[in-house]
N, C-alpha and C positions, 0 to 999 in steps of 0.2 A: 668417399672411399676412405676406410680407416687408415690411420698413419701406420708406418712400419712398427713403431713401438707398441701401438695398440694391437696390431696383428700378432706380434711376438707374445704379448701378454695373453691374448686369447688362445694362442697355440700352447703356451705353458699351462694354462688352466685346463685345456682339453687333455693334455698329456697327464696332468695330475689326476684327473678323474679316471682316465684309462688305467693308470697304475693301481688305483684303488679297487678296480673291478675284479670280481672273482673269475671273470672270463679271460683275464690277462695271464697267459701262460708263459713258461720259461722260454720256449722257442720264439714266441711273439716278442718277448723282451729282447732277445738277441737280435731279432730282425729290426727292432726299433733302434737298437744301439748302432747297427750298421747304417740306418737311415740318418741318425743324428750324430754321427761320429765327429762332425765339425762344429757342433753346437755344444759348447762346454757346459752350459747350465742344464740342458736336456740330458747330456751324457751323465752328468753327476747324479741327476734324479733317477735315471735308469739304473745306474750302478747301485744306488741306495736301495732301490726296489729289489735288485738282484740279491743284495745282502740280507734284506729283512723278510722277503716274501717266499724265497725258495731255499730248499735245503742245499747245503754246501756239497753234498754227495752228487746232486744233480748238476750243480753249476760246474763241478769238476770236469764234466764232459766238454766244456767250452774253453778249457785252458789254452788251446792253440789261438783262439781269437783274442783272449785277454793277454796272452804273451805277445801277440803281434802289436797290440796297442801299447804295451810297455816299452817297445823299442822305437815308437814313433814320437818325435819331439812334441807334437801338438796335443797328444793325448796321454803321454806318460804321467804327467803330474796329476791327472784326474783319476786314472786307473790304478796308480800305485797304492793309494790308500786302501782300496777294496782288496787288492791282491795281498798286501801285507797283513791285513786282518785275517784273510782266508788262510794264509800260511801259518799264522799263529794258532789257528783253530784246528787245522788238520795237517798232519805230517805228509800224507800221501799227496795232498794238494801242493804242498811246498816242494816236494821232490819233483813232481811232474812239471810244475811251473818253472822251477830253476833249470831243469834239463831243457825245457822248450826255449826259454830265453837264451840259454847258452847256444842252442842249435840255430836260432835265427840271427844271433849276433855273436859269433865266436870271438871276434876281435875285441868285444867288450866284456871279456870274461871277468875282469876285475872291477866292473862298474859298480857304482854305489847301490843301485837297486838290487843287484844280486846279493851284495853284502847285507842289505837290510832284510831281504827275504830269508836268508840263512839265519840271521840273528833273531828274527821274529819267530821262526820255526822252533828255535831252541829255547829262547828266553821268553816264552809265553807267560801270561798271567795264569797261575794255576787255580786260583780261587778268588772270588770277590769277597773281600773282608768287610764286615760290618764294623762301623766305628765303635759301637757299643760293645761288640764282641772283643775287639782288640783291647779295649780298656780293661775288660774283665780278665784278660790273660795274665797269668803270673810270668815272671821273667823266665822261669824254667820252661813253661809251656810255650812261650814265644820262641825261645831258642830251639825247642824241639820242632816247632813248625818250620822255622827257617832251615833247620838241618834236613828235614824231610823234603822241602822244596828244592834244596840244593841237590839232594840225591836224585830227585825226579828230573831236574834239568840236566843232570849229568847223564842219566839214562837216555834222554832225548839226544844229547850231544853225541854219545857213543853210537846210538842207533843211526843217526843222520849220516855221520861220516863213514861208519862201517858199511852202510848200504851203498853210498856213493863209491867207495873203494871196491866193493864187491862187484857192482855193475860195471865199473870201469875195467876190472880184470876180465870179466866175461867178454865184453865187447872187444877189448884189445886182444884177447885170445883168438877171436875171429878175424879181426882186422890186421893184426901184426904177426901173430905166432903161426897159426895154421896156414895163412895165406902165403907165407914164404917157404912152406915145406912142399916137397913133391906130394902129389895126390895120394900115393900109396902109403906115405908115412903119417898122414894126418890123423887117422883113426887111433893109432897107437899113442901118438902124442896127446890127443884129446883125452883118452882114457887115463893117462898118467896125470894130467892136469886136474881132471874132475875127481880123481881119487884123492888128490891133495885137498881140493876144495871141500869134499865130503867129510874128510877127517877134521877139518877146521870149523865147519858150520856149527856144531853144537856149542862151541865156545864163544860165538859171536851172535849178536842180535841183528839179523838181516831179514828183510822182507822185500818182495817185488810188488810195488803198488799197482797191481792189475785192476783192482776194483775197490769197493768201499771197505773191504774187510782186511784186517791185519793178519797176514799169513806168515808166520815165522818159518823160514826155511831151516830144516834140521838135518837133511841128508840127501845124497844122491842114491837112489835105491840100487841094491846089488842085483840088477837084472841085466841080461845080455842086451836088451833093447833100451837101456837107460840113456843112450846117446846115439846120434848118427850124424856124421858129417854129410852135409847136403852137397849135391853136385853144383858146381859153379865155374864159369869160365874165368871170371875176373875176381871173385871173392870166395870166402870160405865160411858161409853160414853153417850153423850146426843146431841140431835139436838136442835138448837135454831135459830129463825129468828130475824134478825136485820133490821130495817129501816135505810137507808143511804141517804145522799145527795152527789152526785158525781160531782166532778169538771171536767171541760173540759181539765184541765192540766194533765200532767203526775203525777204519784203518788208522792206527796210531800205535806206536811202540808201547812198552810196558805201562801199567796204570799210572795216572797222573794224580793220584790221591795224595793229599798232604800228610796222610797218616804214615808213620814210619813203618817200613816193612820189617818183618821178623829178622833177627840177626842171622845172616847166612853163614854157612860153613865154607871156609875157603878151600878150594881144590886146586892144586897146582897142575900144570900141564894142560893138555887140550880138553880135559873134562870140565864141564861148567860147574857153577856153584849149585849145591843142593840146599834148597830152602828147608829149614828145620821143621816148619809147620806142614810140609807136604806129606800127605798120606795117599798112597795109590788107592783108587776107587775101582769098583767093578767096571767091566767093559760098558761103555756108553755107545748109543747109536752113532754111527759115523755119518757126518753130513756130506755135502756135495763133494764128489770126487772119490769117495771111499767106497770100498766094497767089502763088507764083512768086518767083524771085529774078532779079537782074541782075548783070552783071559788076561787079567792084569798081572803080567810078569815082565819086568823090563830090567835093563841094565841101569847102573847108577846114572849114566848119561841121560837115558830116557826119563828116569824118575825126576831128574832135576828140571826138565822142561815142563813137567806137569804142575809146577808150582803155580797156583792160582790165587786170586783174591776174590772177595765176595762180589766185587763189581763185574767179574767175568773176564778180566784181562789177565795178563801174564806178568809175573814179576821178572825183572831183568835178570838175565844170567850173564850179562856183559861184564867184563872186567871194568870196575869203576876207577878210572885214573884221576889223579889230581887231588882227590880228597882223602884217599886212604880209607874209604868206607869198608871195603871188603877184604883188604889185604891180599889182593890178587895180583899176580904178575902177568904182564902181557904175554900172549902165546908166542912160541918160537916162530921165527920167520920161515917162509917157504924155502925149502932147499931146492935150488935150481937143478934141472936135469943135467946129466953128464954132457959135456961139450957145449954148454951154454953159459952165458954170463948173466948175473943178476942185473935187474933193471930197477930203477927207482920207481916207487909206486906213484899212481896218479895223485896229485895234490888237489886242494880245493881250487875253486875258481880264482884266478888271479895269482896262482902260484903259492897261495897260503898253505901252510902245513896243516895237517889234521889236528884234532884235539889231543891234549895230553892223555896218555893211557892207551892210545891205538898205535900199534906197531906199524910204521909206514910201509914195511914190506909185506904186511899180512896178506893183502890181496893184490900184490904186484905180480906181474907175469914175467917169465924169463924170455930173453931174446932168442928166437930160433934161427937156425940156418936158413938162408934164402932158398926159394924153390919156385915151382910153377903152380898154376892153378887153372880150373875150368868152371863153367856155369851151366846149371840146369835147374829150373825152379822146382820147388817141392810143395807138398801140402802144407799150407800155412795155417796155423792159428785156429784154436778152438777156445773161445772165451765167451762168458756171458756178456751180453750188452750192458753198458752202463745205463741203468734204468732212468728214463726221463719221466717227469710228472705228466701222466696222460689222464685226461678227463674223459669219462665215458661219452661216446657219441653214438647216435643212432646209425645203423648201417646205411650205406649209400643206397638210394632207391635204384631199382633196375632201370636200364636205359629205356628211352621211349621206343615205341613200336617201330618207328622208322629206322632208328639206330640198330635195333635188334635185327630187322630185316636186312639192313646193309651188311652187318657183321656175319650173318648166316650165309651169305653168298660170296662168291669170289669177285674179283675186280672184273668189270666188263671186258677188259682187253684180253682176258684169258678165256680159253674155250672151256665149255662145261666139262669136257673130258679131262682136261688137265687140272681144273679146279672145281670139282663137284661140290654141290651143296651138302652140308652136314645133315644127317638124318638120324633119328633114333634117340632114345633117352640116354642120359649119362649112366655110366656103370655105377653100380651101388658101391658105397664106401664101406668096405668090410675091414676087419682087423687082420692080423697076421695068421699064419697057418693054424687050422682049427684043431689038429690032433698033435699029440706029442711026437709021433713018428714024422709027421710033416715038419714040425718045428726043428727036429734034429737034422733032418735032411737039408732044410733051409740054412741052418747054422753051418753045416759042413760046406755048403756052396759059398756062403759068405766068407768063411775062413780062407777058402781058395783064393779069393780076390783081395781081401782086406787084411789077412793075417789075423792074429789074435785080437778079439774085441777089447776095446779100451777097459771095460769093466773087469775082464780077466787079467789085464795088465796090472790094474790097481790091486786086484785080489792077490796076485803074485807078489807085488811089492809089500802088501800087508802081511803076508805069511812070513816074510824074511825081515820085517822091520821091528826094532825094539820100541818104536813109537806108535804103532798102529792102533793100540788100544786106548790111546789118549783121545779125549773128546776133541773134535775138530780136526782130526788127522785126514790128510788127503794127498793126492799127487798132482802136481802142476807141470804140464808140458809146455815148454816155451822154445821158440826159435830165436837164437841170438844172431844178429847181423851187424857186422862191423865193416866200415869202409863204404857205407851206403846212406845217402840222405833219406830219412824215413818220413819227412814231413808230408810228402805227397801221399804216402800210404795212409797217414793219419787223416788228412783231409778227405780222401776217398771213403774211408770208413765212417767218418762223421756224416758225410752226405748219404751214404747207404743207410746208416742208422736213422737219419731223418726220414727217408722214404719208409723204412720199416715202422717207425713210430706213427706216421700218418696213416698207413694202411691198417695197422692194428687198431688204431683209434676208431677207424671207420668200420671195423668188423669184417674187412675183406680177407678171404682165405688165401693170402699171398705169403710166400715164405722167402725171406732173406736171412742170411746167416751173418750176424754181426759179431766180430771178434775184436779183441783188444790189441791196439798197436801203441807202444810207448816209445817216444823219442828220448834218447839219453844224451845225445850230443849232435853236432852238425853232421856227423857221418856214422851214427850208430843208433841202435835201438833193439827192442825185442818185441816179439809177436807171440800170441798164444796159438797153439796148434789146433787145427780142425781135426778132432779125433774121429775115428771110425770113418775115414774118407780116403779116397784114392783118386788120382787124376784119370780122366777118360783114357788118356794115353796108356797108363799102366794097367787099367782094366782090360783094354784090348790086347795088350801084350801078354796078359795072363791067360787068354784064350788059346786053345790049341791051334797051331798054324794050319793044320789040315782042314779045320772047319772054318766057318765064317768068323771075321774079326770086326763086326760092326757093333754099334751100341745096342742094337736089338738082339744080337746074338748073346751079348753079356746079360741083357735083361732076362732072356729065356733061360739061360744057364743058371743065373743067380736066383731067380724068383720062381722058376718052374713054368707051368702051363699058363697061357694067357688068361685063362678063366679062373686061375687060382686066386684066393684072397690076397696072398702075399704079393703076387704080381700086380694086381689091380691097386692095392694100397700104395706100392712103390710108384706105380704109374701116375697116380693122383698126386703124390708128393713131387714127382718130376714136373708135371704140368704146372702146378701152382708155383713152384720155384722158377721154372723157365719163364713164365709170364712176368713174374716180378723182375727178374734179371734182364729180360728183354726191354722193359721200360727203362730201367736204370741204365742199361748199356746205351740206349739211344740218347737219353737226356744228358748223360755224362760223357757220351762219346768214348766209351771204353774200347780200346784197341788192343792189338796183340792177343786176340782171343783164340789162340790155338789150344789144342786138347791137353796140353800140360798145365794150362792156366785155368782149366775148368774141372772142378772136382765133383764126384758123386759120393754122397754119403750112403751108409748101409741101408737107410730107409728110402733111398731113391731121390733125395733132395739134391738139387744142383747148388754148388757154391763157386762163385768166381773169386779168384785171387790175383795178386800181382797187378797193381794199378800204376805201372810206370808210364803208361801212355793213356792220356785221357784229355777231355775238353778240347784242346786244339793241337795236340801232338800225336804222332803216329810213328811206328818203326821206320827208320830211314828217312823220315821227313816226307814220305810219300803216302798219301791217304788211300792206300790200296783197299782197305776194308771200309769202303764207302757205303755199304748197304746199311739200312737202319739198325739192324742188330743181327747177330749170328743165329740162324735157324736152319741147321743142316737137315738134309733129307733123313739121316739116321735118327735125328731127334723127332722128326715128324713120324717116322715109323714107330718109335717107342710110344708116341701118343695114340697110335692106332691108324694113322693115315689121314689124308686130307678130308675124307668124308666121314670121319669117326665122331662120336659124341664128345670124346675127350679133346679133339682138336677144336671143336666148336666151343667147348668150355674154355680152352686156351684163348680163343679170340675174345670172348666176353670178359675174361679176366684182364687181358691187356687193355681193353677199353675202360673198364672200371678203374684199373690202377692209374691209367693216364688221367682220367677225369678227376680222381681224388687228389692226385699229386699236384695238379694245376691249381687247385683251390688254395694250397699252402705253398705255392712256389716261392714266395718271399722268404719263408723260413729256410728253404734250401739254398736259394741264391745268396742270402745274406752271409752264410758261412763262407762261401767262396769269395764274396766281396771283401770281407774283413781280412781274410788270409792274404788276398791279393795286395792289400795295403802294405804288407811287410816285405821282407827280402823276396826276390823273385823265385817262383817255382817253375819248373819246366812245363807244367801243364797249361800255363797261361801264355806260352809262346812269346813272341816279340811284341804283341799288342794285347795287353791285359784288358783294355776297355772293349776291344772287339770280341775277345774270348767270353767276357761276361755278358755282352749283348747277345751273342750267339746262344749262350746257355739259357738266357731268358726266352729267346725266341722259340726254343725247342719245346717249351711248355704249351705252345699254341694257345696263348691266352686270347680270349675274345672269340674263339671258335664256338659255333653252336654245337649242340649234341649230335645233330645229323652230320655236320661237317667233320667233327672229330671221329665219328664212326666211319665215315668214308676214308679219312686219313689212316686210321688204324687198320682198316681192311687192306688198303693199298700197301701200307708199310709191311704188313705180314706177308702179303703176296710177293712183294719185292724181295723179302728176306728168305723165303723158302728156297732152299737149295741154291742160293745165290752163287753165281760163278766166281765172284770175287772171294767169297768165303772158301769155296772149294779150292781155288787157286792158292790162297794163303796156306791152307792146310797141306796142300801138295808141296809147297815150298818148305814148310817146316819138316815134312817127312824127308825130303831130299837132303836138307841142310843139317837137321838135328835129329833125325830118326824118330820124330814124334808122329805117332799113328793117329 
């Protein structure tokens, strides 16, 4: 038998070969990190692979796991080198990592690792200098290079602290200001605060790191629907729209080139600096989020933001403090509302003041009078998924004949009358309405339920914006939440994103909606909105009381006749997303699935939101929703009934989704395992080990295809119109008025 040292050597050699393989993917790397978290040498090798083999944009998706390791004594010294290098390479990584570390360890706000992360993000190395090139430089050239680098670092410093102050003001507005006001007074106060923020945005360099792109926020659009205070019993979250100008470069503030920028013209007051070299260009195609363009005519404020460089980035229009580069004065502080007292601005971690040149009160909020508040969830978040590196894989083979036969029939304990066998072919997959009249009628019906389409909202913002003709202009909708720990929402979205990646890689027609959730402190964060969506509850309430108020009634009213192309396309989207969320709901044990936490998009796709209860927790600590997943009778009716082709399609999708997810269960479980190593989350309950073991057991590893098919059939039969789901919906209707 080999000695322990020989076994360790063989294991290290095997790991080294695996790391060099082209088949070793980023999710596999994270799974191996979870497996070897107590092996310092293996962990170091895996982190080195993480740094050299995968893009930082993709690695950014795993900041919660890296942040958890940073606060663990036995892994901090191994992980910190990788994290510090990543912070120096990408500002969005630095901001998200710093926010997450502060959220998992708020009492360590002044710890050394946070100071190092902040320093690394600002004092990065801008260019690798060749020794021969340095020797050839004249003194004047060398001084010019140093001056350019000082300016670039100062831009980073200004951007970093301005973004932190800006986000802190938004979240404190939710957690402290609105929360203490009577509900009737919140909208007026929010409008006042957002008008102040909108007036100040052109003068500061601020971006919300939602994805890999640098999106400079420039304005709150002048639309009636630019904000909305969301209903809440205990908190005061709010929705707000921001106009942005997106760079073609990865998320980073102004260009990091060592070349000196053209001398700017100083502008006093809230207007930003106008770069001398800027010339307005004809209207360019507007990318993601935009709808239409206008001729190039802007105010001086808009023109200043169009300053670009050959690299495709933006020149800073921030006031450069400390070096006197631009001759700019700090903008005036926010004037508090009448009857309020000004409050000091949020400072850096550990109580350190912001950099020179940033007015401390610039993004501070005023203290409001105390008041009451209430809670009701709202449509959260519409954001593109953070793309993971996916290698093409062949579609999963169809289930064997015995599994197919099992899924096509009901459980033996049900009578044929109550669970008839599905017959007939699947409905054809057609597009939306075929004629212009049908399309107009369909759009009128959609507006009745969803209001103005998101594209028209963007077009309205474009028509009134001085920035809309700039390349990269768009509108970003976010929900700001203060006074709420967002880490569990982040974990839930990571897990859902992992399911989505696995099924897409396998070519399965399953639909999950992945949106961005960013933690900014231990009790705050922001979420991107799910546009063009409404909760099932609100859709039912939009139906006339004298008619039916079921989900099928909505479907027929919104999409027309059951045989119409629009109806059948929406029905297919519904089935494919219902199958995906059914599997996710069972494996993650998503609870509190009432009709205000389930959204329907305009195209019929289902989206689940609000993951406050999952894995081992449930509302009130009573596992009332103990069915495998929610599959109400009205959902079955939308599919066409138990004997329809679409319901058979649903059964087969659930089976295929379950089988494919089980193949990569380690990649899903590892995310939860690493997160569980850190400060406790409610979803793990009082016994983290038991919660993780239960999660693994729900993948039914080791089951044969036939056994899995029987289990899926029985789980669906148990879930259809389950009395527990009906009872929970009735309770929500009686207690909260949720239909």
